[in-house]
MOPAC internal coordinates of N, CA, C and O (Angstrom, degrees):
PM7 1SCF
backbone

  N    0.0000 0     0.00 0     0.00 0    0    0    0
  C    1.4482 1     0.00 0     0.00 0    1    0    0
  C    1.5328 1   111.19 1     0.00 0    2    1    0
  O    1.2310 1   121.29 1   141.19 1    3    2    1
  N    1.3147 1   115.14 1   -38.81 1    3    2    1
  C    1.4617 1   120.10 1  -178.33 1    5    3    2
  C    1.5290 1   110.89 1   -58.52 1    6    5    3
  O    1.2310 1   120.95 1   135.10 1    7    6    5
  N    1.3161 1   115.80 1   -44.90 1    7    6    5
  C    1.4618 1   120.31 1  -177.97 1    9    7    6
  C    1.5316 1   111.27 1   -65.20 1   10    9    7
  O    1.2310 1   120.64 1   142.22 1   11   10    9
  N    1.3251 1   116.38 1   -37.78 1   11   10    9
  C    1.4595 1   121.08 1   179.22 1   13   11   10
  C    1.5257 1   110.95 1   -61.69 1   14   13   11
  O    1.2310 1   120.22 1   131.78 1   15   14   13
  N    1.3182 1   117.19 1   -48.22 1   15   14   13
  C    1.4662 1   121.42 1   179.65 1   17   15   14
  C    1.5238 1   110.20 1   -63.45 1   18   17   15
  O    1.2310 1   120.55 1   141.01 1   19   18   17
  N    1.3236 1   116.55 1   -38.99 1   19   18   17
  C    1.4656 1   120.41 1  -178.93 1   21   19   18
  C    1.5233 1   111.46 1   -65.27 1   22   21   19
  O    1.2310 1   119.84 1   137.64 1   23   22   21
  N    1.3151 1   117.90 1   -42.36 1   23   22   21
  C    1.4667 1   121.69 1   179.79 1   25   23   22
  C    1.5245 1   110.44 1   -64.55 1   26   25   23
  O    1.2310 1   120.47 1   135.70 1   27   26   25
  N    1.3202 1   116.71 1   -44.30 1   27   26   25
  C    1.4660 1   120.59 1  -179.79 1   29   27   26
  C    1.5278 1   110.42 1   -63.75 1   30   29   27
  O    1.2310 1   120.50 1   134.06 1   31   30   29
  N    1.3290 1   116.65 1   -45.94 1   31   30   29
  C    1.4683 1   120.51 1  -177.62 1   33   31   30
  C    1.5222 1   111.65 1   -65.26 1   34   33   31
  O    1.2310 1   120.00 1   137.88 1   35   34   33
  N    1.3171 1   117.60 1   -42.12 1   35   34   33
  C    1.4732 1   120.70 1  -179.87 1   37   35   34
  C    1.5308 1   111.41 1   -62.52 1   38   37   35
  O    1.2310 1   120.07 1   148.86 1   39   38   37
  N    1.3204 1   117.47 1   -31.14 1   39   38   37
  C    1.4625 1   120.95 1   179.58 1   41   39   38
  C    1.5267 1   111.80 1   -73.42 1   42   41   39
  O    1.2310 1   120.13 1   156.66 1   43   42   41
  N    1.3248 1   117.35 1   -23.34 1   43   42   41
  C    1.4580 1   121.29 1  -175.33 1   45   43   42
  C    1.5297 1   114.75 1   -90.68 1   46   45   43
  O    1.2310 1   119.79 1   151.53 1   47   46   45
  N    1.3181 1   118.02 1   -28.47 1   47   46   45
  C    1.4683 1   121.24 1  -168.00 1   49   47   46
  C    1.5290 1   112.48 1   -95.87 1   50   49   47
  O    1.2310 1   121.49 1   -14.65 1   51   50   49
  N    1.3483 1   114.75 1   165.35 1   51   50   49
  C    1.4646 1   121.75 1   176.42 1   53   51   50
  C    1.5259 1   111.78 1   -84.49 1   54   53   51
  O    1.2310 1   120.26 1   153.32 1   55   54   53
  N    1.3299 1   117.11 1   -26.68 1   55   54   53
  C    1.4595 1   122.72 1  -178.28 1   57   55   54
  C    1.5327 1   109.92 1  -118.61 1   58   57   55
  O    1.2310 1   120.02 1  -102.64 1   59   58   57
  N    1.3363 1   117.56 1    77.36 1   59   58   57
  C    1.4679 1   119.82 1  -175.58 1   61   59   58
  C    1.5279 1   113.88 1   -65.59 1   62   61   59
  O    1.2310 1   119.96 1   158.76 1   63   62   61
  N    1.3375 1   117.68 1   -21.24 1   63   62   61
  C    1.4647 1   119.63 1   179.14 1   65   63   62
  C    1.5223 1   112.36 1   -70.84 1   66   65   63
  O    1.2310 1   119.97 1   161.95 1   67   66   65
  N    1.3229 1   117.66 1   -18.05 1   67   66   65
  C    1.4626 1   121.32 1  -178.25 1   69   67   66
  C    1.5300 1   112.72 1   -95.09 1   70   69   67
  O    1.2310 1   120.00 1  -173.83 1   71   70   69
  N    1.3136 1   117.61 1     6.17 1   71   70   69
  C    1.4587 1   121.17 1   177.54 1   73   71   70
  C    1.5261 1   108.85 1   -78.80 1   74   73   71
  O    1.2310 1   121.03 1   -55.52 1   75   74   73
  N    1.3359 1   115.64 1   124.48 1   75   74   73
  C    1.4635 1   121.43 1   178.41 1   77   75   74
  C    1.5231 1   108.10 1  -126.50 1   78   77   75
  O    1.2310 1   120.79 1   -54.93 1   79   78   77
  N    1.3186 1   116.09 1   125.07 1   79   78   77
  C    1.4613 1   121.32 1   179.88 1   81   79   78
  C    1.5219 1   108.04 1  -122.05 1   82   81   79
  O    1.2310 1   120.86 1   -53.98 1   83   82   81
  N    1.3443 1   115.97 1   126.02 1   83   82   81
  C    1.4542 1   120.43 1   176.10 1   85   83   82
  C    1.5180 1   108.99 1  -120.32 1   86   85   83
  O    1.2310 1   121.21 1   -33.91 1   87   86   85
  N    1.3148 1   115.29 1   146.09 1   87   86   85
  C    1.4606 1   120.70 1  -177.52 1   89   87   86
  C    1.5222 1   108.87 1  -125.04 1   90   89   87
  O    1.2310 1   121.13 1   -52.97 1   91   90   89
  N    1.3187 1   115.45 1   127.03 1   91   90   89
  C    1.4577 1   121.98 1   178.63 1   93   91   90
  C    1.5177 1   107.94 1  -124.56 1   94   93   91
  O    1.2310 1   120.73 1   -45.55 1   95   94   93
  N    1.3153 1   116.22 1   134.45 1   95   94   93
  C    1.4634 1   119.48 1  -178.31 1   97   95   94
  C    1.5235 1   109.46 1  -120.10 1   98   97   95
  O    1.2310 1   121.32 1   -47.84 1   99   98   97
  N    1.3352 1   115.08 1   132.16 1   99   98   97
  C    1.4535 1   120.14 1   172.29 1  101   99   98
  C    1.5203 1   108.25 1  -124.78 1  102  101   99
  O    1.2310 1   119.86 1     6.28 1  103  102  101
  N    1.3163 1   117.88 1  -173.72 1  103  102  101
  C    1.4673 1   120.30 1  -174.99 1  105  103  102
  C    1.5203 1   113.37 1   -67.18 1  106  105  103
  O    1.2310 1   119.52 1   156.28 1  107  106  105
  N    1.3256 1   118.53 1   -23.72 1  107  106  105
  C    1.4625 1   121.39 1  -176.48 1  109  107  106
  C    1.5206 1   113.66 1   -97.26 1  110  109  107
  O    1.2310 1   119.99 1   143.97 1  111  110  109
  N    1.3316 1   117.62 1   -36.03 1  111  110  109
  C    1.4582 1   119.32 1  -171.98 1  113  111  110
  C    1.5214 1   111.68 1  -157.91 1  114  113  111
  O    1.2310 1   121.88 1   -11.19 1  115  114  113
  N    1.3137 1   114.00 1   168.81 1  115  114  113
  C    1.4576 1   122.03 1   171.69 1  117  115  114
  C    1.5245 1   106.63 1  -105.27 1  118  117  115
  O    1.2310 1   120.41 1   -53.75 1  119  118  117
  N    1.3293 1   116.82 1   126.25 1  119  118  117
  C    1.4585 1   121.80 1  -179.71 1  121  119  118
  C    1.5247 1   108.04 1  -107.49 1  122  121  119
  O    1.2310 1   121.17 1   -57.83 1  123  122  121
  N    1.3310 1   115.37 1   122.17 1  123  122  121
  C    1.4593 1   121.51 1   179.20 1  125  123  122
  C    1.5226 1   107.70 1  -112.26 1  126  125  123
  O    1.2310 1   120.78 1   -58.96 1  127  126  125
  N    1.3345 1   116.12 1   121.04 1  127  126  125
  C    1.4669 1   121.39 1   178.82 1  129  127  126
  C    1.5233 1   108.34 1  -104.04 1  130  129  127
  O    1.2310 1   121.23 1   -51.58 1  131  130  129
  N    1.3271 1   115.26 1   128.42 1  131  130  129
  C    1.4612 1   121.90 1   179.86 1  133  131  130
  C    1.5206 1   108.35 1  -113.61 1  134  133  131
  O    1.2310 1   120.90 1   -59.07 1  135  134  133
  N    1.3314 1   115.89 1   120.93 1  135  134  133
  C    1.4633 1   121.03 1   176.90 1  137  135  134
  C    1.5178 1   108.30 1  -118.60 1  138  137  135
  O    1.2310 1   121.04 1   -48.60 1  139  138  137
  N    1.3366 1   115.63 1   131.40 1  139  138  137
  C    1.4606 1   121.82 1   178.44 1  141  139  138
  C    1.5240 1   108.36 1  -129.88 1  142  141  139
  O    1.2310 1   120.58 1    -8.46 1  143  142  141
  N    1.3304 1   116.50 1   171.54 1  143  142  141
  C    1.4635 1   120.87 1   176.07 1  145  143  142
  C    1.5262 1   108.99 1   -61.07 1  146  145  143
  O    1.2310 1   120.49 1   -31.64 1  147  146  145
  N    1.3152 1   116.67 1   148.36 1  147  146  145
  C    1.4704 1   120.37 1  -176.10 1  149  147  146
  C    1.5259 1   112.07 1   -59.29 1  150  149  147
  O    1.2310 1   119.98 1   148.53 1  151  150  149
  N    1.3193 1   117.64 1   -31.47 1  151  150  149
  C    1.4643 1   120.20 1   178.95 1  153  151  150
  C    1.5361 1   112.06 1   -74.24 1  154  153  151
  O    1.2310 1   120.12 1   162.45 1  155  154  153
  N    1.3259 1   117.37 1   -17.55 1  155  154  153
  C    1.4589 1   121.38 1  -179.25 1  157  155  154
  C    1.5265 1   113.77 1   -97.93 1  158  157  155
  O    1.2310 1   119.93 1   176.15 1  159  158  157
  N    1.3039 1   117.75 1    -3.85 1  159  158  157
  C    1.4609 1   120.70 1  -176.76 1  161  159  158
  C    1.5210 1   111.61 1   -58.17 1  162  161  159
  O    1.2310 1   120.10 1   136.64 1  163  162  161
  N    1.3087 1   117.41 1   -43.36 1  163  162  161
  C    1.4575 1   121.41 1  -179.89 1  165  163  162
  C    1.5170 1   113.04 1   -63.40 1  166  165  163
  O    1.2310 1   120.44 1   147.03 1  167  166  165
  N    1.3191 1   116.76 1   -32.97 1  167  166  165
  C    1.4593 1   120.51 1   179.88 1  169  167  166
  C    1.5217 1   111.60 1   -70.74 1  170  169  167
  O    1.2310 1   120.43 1   148.04 1  171  170  169
  N    1.3157 1   116.79 1   -31.96 1  171  170  169
  C    1.4618 1   120.74 1   179.79 1  173  171  170
  C    1.5291 1   110.74 1   -80.24 1  174  173  171
  O    1.2310 1   120.34 1   148.70 1  175  174  173
  N    1.3308 1   116.95 1   -31.30 1  175  174  173
  C    1.4679 1   120.26 1  -179.63 1  177  175  174
  C    1.5290 1   110.43 1   -83.98 1  178  177  175
  O    1.2310 1   119.85 1   134.39 1  179  178  177
  N    1.3178 1   117.89 1   -45.61 1  179  178  177
  C    1.4629 1   121.34 1   178.82 1  181  179  178
  C    1.5192 1   112.48 1    80.82 1  182  181  179
  O    1.2310 1   120.96 1    -7.48 1  183  182  181
  N    1.3251 1   115.76 1   172.52 1  183  182  181
  C    1.4682 1   120.57 1   179.06 1  185  183  182
  C    1.5237 1   109.19 1   -67.59 1  186  185  183
  O    1.2310 1   121.62 1   -50.52 1  187  186  185
  N    1.3100 1   114.51 1   129.48 1  187  186  185
  C    1.4697 1   122.29 1  -179.25 1  189  187  186
  C    1.5324 1   112.34 1    55.05 1  190  189  187
  O    1.2310 1   120.27 1  -155.98 1  191  190  189
  N    1.3386 1   117.09 1    24.02 1  191  190  189
  C    1.4560 1   120.73 1   176.93 1  193  191  190
  C    1.5139 1   114.81 1    74.05 1  194  193  191
  O    1.2310 1   120.22 1  -160.01 1  195  194  193
  N    1.3109 1   117.18 1    19.99 1  195  194  193
  C    1.4702 1   120.30 1  -175.79 1  197  195  194
  C    1.5215 1   112.97 1   -65.91 1  198  197  195
  O    1.2310 1   120.02 1   137.19 1  199  198  197
  N    1.3187 1   117.56 1   -42.81 1  199  198  197
  C    1.4619 1   119.95 1  -178.65 1  201  199  198
  C    1.5268 1   110.04 1   -69.23 1  202  201  199
  O    1.2310 1   120.29 1   138.34 1  203  202  201
  N    1.3305 1   117.04 1   -41.66 1  203  202  201
  C    1.4656 1   120.60 1   177.71 1  205  203  202
  C    1.5234 1   110.40 1   -60.72 1  206  205  203
  O    1.2310 1   120.55 1   138.29 1  207  206  205
  N    1.3157 1   116.56 1   -41.71 1  207  206  205
  C    1.4644 1   120.89 1   179.06 1  209  207  206
  C    1.5280 1   110.52 1   -64.55 1  210  209  207
  O    1.2310 1   120.45 1   141.14 1  211  210  209
  N    1.3231 1   116.75 1   -38.86 1  211  210  209
  C    1.4624 1   120.63 1   178.71 1  213  211  210
  C    1.5241 1   111.23 1   -66.41 1  214  213  211
  O    1.2310 1   120.29 1   138.63 1  215  214  213
  N    1.3276 1   117.06 1   -41.37 1  215  214  213
  C    1.4731 1   120.49 1   177.40 1  217  215  214
  C    1.5211 1   109.65 1   -60.31 1  218  217  215
  O    1.2310 1   120.77 1   134.86 1  219  218  217
  N    1.3259 1   116.13 1   -45.14 1  219  218  217
  C    1.4654 1   120.18 1   179.76 1  221  219  218
  C    1.5259 1   111.36 1   -63.00 1  222  221  219
  O    1.2310 1   119.99 1   142.03 1  223  222  221
  N    1.3316 1   117.62 1   -37.97 1  223  222  221
  C    1.4651 1   121.25 1   179.53 1  225  223  222
  C    1.5294 1   111.50 1   -65.43 1  226  225  223
  O    1.2310 1   120.45 1   136.90 1  227  226  225
  N    1.3170 1   116.75 1   -43.10 1  227  226  225
  C    1.4601 1   120.78 1   179.60 1  229  227  226
  C    1.5244 1   110.61 1   -64.18 1  230  229  227
  O    1.2310 1   120.51 1   136.23 1  231  230  229
  N    1.3209 1   116.63 1   -43.77 1  231  230  229
  C    1.4664 1   120.79 1   179.87 1  233  231  230
  C    1.5234 1   110.57 1   -66.08 1  234  233  231
  O    1.2310 1   120.61 1   140.37 1  235  234  233
  N    1.3171 1   116.43 1   -39.63 1  235  234  233
  C    1.4653 1   120.19 1   178.40 1  237  235  234
  C    1.5209 1   110.73 1   -63.19 1  238  237  235
  O    1.2310 1   120.40 1   138.67 1  239  238  237
  N    1.3237 1   116.83 1   -41.33 1  239  238  237
  C    1.4582 1   120.74 1   178.56 1  241  239  238
  C    1.5269 1   110.99 1   -64.66 1  242  241  239
  O    1.2310 1   120.34 1   140.70 1  243  242  241
  N    1.3171 1   116.95 1   -39.30 1  243  242  241
  C    1.4626 1   120.49 1   179.28 1  245  243  242
  C    1.5303 1   111.16 1   -70.03 1  246  245  243
  O    1.2310 1   120.06 1   152.94 1  247  246  245
  N    1.3159 1   117.50 1   -27.06 1  247  246  245
  C    1.4684 1   121.70 1  -177.45 1  249  247  246
  C    1.5202 1   113.11 1   -82.23 1  250  249  247
  O    1.2310 1   119.92 1   169.12 1  251  250  249
  N    1.3161 1   117.76 1   -10.88 1  251  250  249
  C    1.4639 1   119.25 1  -178.58 1  253  251  250
  C    1.5312 1   111.64 1   -65.20 1  254  253  251
  O    1.2310 1   120.06 1   154.49 1  255  254  253
  N    1.3270 1   117.49 1   -25.51 1  255  254  253
  C    1.4657 1   120.35 1   176.62 1  257  255  254
  C    1.5264 1   110.96 1   -64.62 1  258  257  255
  O    1.2310 1   120.44 1   141.35 1  259  258  257
  N    1.3305 1   116.76 1   -38.65 1  259  258  257
  C    1.4640 1   121.54 1  -178.24 1  261  259  258
  C    1.5169 1   112.76 1   -85.56 1  262  261  259
  O    1.2310 1   120.34 1   172.53 1  263  262  261
  N    1.3352 1   116.95 1    -7.47 1  263  262  261
  C    1.4642 1   122.53 1  -178.63 1  265  263  262
  C    1.5241 1   111.59 1    55.65 1  266  265  263
  O    1.2310 1   120.79 1  -136.68 1  267  266  265
  N    1.3336 1   116.09 1    43.32 1  267  266  265
  C    1.4616 1   122.83 1   178.17 1  269  267  266
  C    1.5190 1   109.57 1  -122.85 1  270  269  267
  O    1.2310 1   120.66 1   -27.82 1  271  270  269
  N    1.3186 1   116.34 1   152.18 1  271  270  269
  C    1.4537 1   121.38 1   173.95 1  273  271  270
  C    1.5275 1   107.63 1   -87.09 1  274  273  271
  O    1.2310 1   120.99 1   -45.04 1  275  274  273
  N    1.3128 1   115.71 1   134.96 1  275  274  273
  C    1.4615 1   121.25 1  -179.28 1  277  275  274
  C    1.5126 1   109.93 1  -120.78 1  278  277  275
  O    1.2310 1   120.42 1   -49.36 1  279  278  277
  N    1.3331 1   116.80 1   130.64 1  279  278  277
  C    1.4517 1   123.09 1   178.64 1  281  279  278
  C    1.5240 1   107.89 1  -115.83 1  282  281  279
  O    1.2310 1   120.60 1   -54.79 1  283  282  281
  N    1.3340 1   116.45 1   125.21 1  283  282  281
  C    1.4725 1   120.95 1   178.15 1  285  283  282
  C    1.5291 1   108.03 1  -107.95 1  286  285  283
  O    1.2310 1   121.32 1   -61.05 1  287  286  285
  N    1.3265 1   115.08 1   118.95 1  287  286  285
  C    1.4765 1   121.27 1   177.79 1  289  287  286
  C    1.5203 1   108.32 1  -109.03 1  290  289  287
  O    1.2310 1   121.15 1   -48.75 1  291  290  289
  N    1.3372 1   115.40 1   131.25 1  291  290  289
  C    1.4656 1   120.78 1   179.32 1  293  291  290
  C    1.5163 1   108.60 1  -108.48 1  294  293  291
  O    1.2310 1   121.15 1   -53.64 1  295  294  293
  N    1.3158 1   115.40 1   126.36 1  295  294  293
  C    1.4754 1   119.74 1  -178.42 1  297  295  294
  C    1.4920 1   110.81 1  -122.95 1  298  297  295
  O    1.2310 1   120.10 1   180.00 1  299  298  297

């Protein structure tokens, strides 16, 4: 999941070298934190959060194979 979020985020931003993705797993869910440059935050979130929602949908669809809940946090 981490690699998927990283590939998507790097394609969206102006500064792909500043994309940092961390993945933490607990008994209930996998938490993926996405950090980008402050100037790129709007590009990852999108108008009314549309891009962020799309990223979460793609990750959720990919996680159905593992039968795990995935939470994507954008910082």
